Steps between C-alpha positions, in 0.01 A plus 500: 500500500466553874804276559730704269847565639662836420825498307502880457425754772535878517449745783198727455349796680127466452433856615666597172246426224774521239672203662173305506442556128869432430450154657202456264733589213753243623230233500391599147855469366584187700190327365617573146858398566410189699148384401304381801666740743290609795547788741369615838576726793650295780406741774505881480868535405585217257391423144560143393512322164497128435615391155602184316813667365805307617710817511225746590613796709451873532832538318383289205170687472683833508750385238216412262326833558819696438582300185156501337410752232261786573340636184240768432163388368552754222597286200850526356354649182317767703815577698696541177236732352491710816879526510508608135228763559685631806820534296309674222339740747839585647653562157211724395515696824858600422370649176206667681256265332233261626387148419212477259152462651471127429852421624448710813174319578666162448789597728260624770299176487806275520658707776179482704490126445866473607428685824186307590592148387615222726789261455581133452736286702660239276634150555457323739206702630307609188287746693323816383477786752227756426264479798428877501360478143264203528129584479302406811824416684573618853847615405449862399417589861855406606686689228756732664659674200379795294334468161797638306755261656601210275470206740689258274806726513471530878459121537802446275710736713394328822575159350845619392569601863413157642792328674545157654374512857574340829210260542401657832487853355333480160266790566764719667742550209489876446669680210455799272325405175640659185364515149702299243480767230657794686589374851253744656344401833153345493260571787358191676153373425443518878344158540741451792325665795813460712698738280241761406638853467294777346576847373279630782706308758827651380374845395627440147525219249824312585521321165524839328796626705855399406635241736164448669359210296258282694594140567241222490476134596518369147381143556195622692417749225553260210330195653199710604465620141490131401275384783226755434431343159304228681463629858377860451217610732216749496467756780196521723278811503743669744791436262653230720650189342487170689732211425449160658811309603455130435680252724464172311698387190317612186581523128492846345150486354345396832717735708371794293146411607603452862672842501158653427354331810287236330646214708467634855597166650850538349569856614757571771446877509385800298680819403323833442672790323440808288687685228656838577565781254867568427453845350268798539316409179436143621645363176738263674392255772673289764399194702462587868583266789225251577316427822500125566248291687639258754646181355288194555596137463299329228 
């Protein structure tokens, strides 16, 4: 579809790998909302989509994302059992008692599954997100959160913070993300290299200090989480990741191959970046700014 005309465009900073992968997430969702949609980078600062949707727009895509259901991959029956076991544990604790061995083991298993499991985006997208769990997938290398963080709960909190954007500033909307259950602040996933702040930078952990919750660019964070399901990359031996920016209209499945550099004739430039540690124990990671090669006309 080299003659495709864009009906959706967003500004992008390709030195920010989070924004690159967020564009990949946009293409993934647009292709599910408007079958046949194609996307490409129209130069180093614009991402374009061409769709058959008569009313396609950034606003419409965002409305559908905000309205769709996000559900844990833990089954409803498993969630009910875990909730019941947690209540039972709490009740027994008040009486200085413990769960029985079998019940305690069941609770530990289900809680571990809750923490590790991915999530599902419902109608109209019908998309499972669990790229960090797939065997022989590139995704685990790009995981930025710690092993004991429940990513579904973080994703749900980020999704709840999504707001309708100005079309020229989708990736710049910056807010504090708060957990639905207790309104506590949630630290960013730090996919957005333009907003990275670490405990080492500040000398303390801002999200732990009252009134110092960290803001994040919620659309960049959420769409990157989506985009990595198909577009995740492996690092090279020096721990650098390289993404290839395609400059011709491509559907999602082909764009994911192009992003890995397998269609060099379609590539406008390349971005090289690494992950940085966000804490002294290196449990939490952050995308760093990328170095770009010079844009070339294809």
